[in-house]
N, C-alpha and C positions, 0 to 999 in steps of 0.2 A: 258256824254255819248251823242250819236248822234243816237241811234237807238229807235224805236217805242217799249216802254214799257208797259207793262199791269201787276198791283200788285193784288194780291188775299190774303186776311187774312182771315184764317178759325181757327175756334176753333177745338180741339181735335175731330176727326171723318172724314170721307172722304166725307159724302154727301155733297151736294151743300147746303142743310137747315143749315149747319154748317157755313157757310160764314158769316163773321163779317164787312168786307169792301171790296170794290173791287174799282179799278180806272184805267182809262185809259186817258192819255193825259190832266192831270189837270195843268201841269206846262206851263207857259205863258212866253215866247214863245217857242214852241218846242214839241216834242212827248213823255216827260217824264211824269212818273207817280208819284203821292204824296197823303198821306192822314194822317189826324190826328184821332187819336181814343181814347177813354177812355176805358180801359179794365179792367173786373172783372179778379181777380187771376185765373189762369188756364194755360194751354198749348195751345200754338197758333202755327200756321204754316204759314209762309210767302211764297208765289210763286211769283217769279219774271220771267215773262213771255214775250215774243215777241208777238206783235201783228199779225205777219204773221210768216210762215216759215224761210223767209230770215232776218227777226229782231231778231238780237243777237248781243252780245258784252260784255264788261265789265259794272259793275254796283256798286254802292256804298249804302249801307244799313245805315242809321242813326236812332238809337233809342235813346229816352230819357226818363226820368221818372220824 
């Protein structure tokens, strides 16, 4: 990926208080996002977003247990 990503992980619910993790530009070098989180059982939603309106493209999500 070569576009500027932002990741948001939220628990069930749509308000910002439900946000579990957020990351922008933690991969070095580059503008990609990543995070590691230990999660309690439940339902979570992952948003893959672009930093700006022109930031878009393909992406890969890896989840491990």
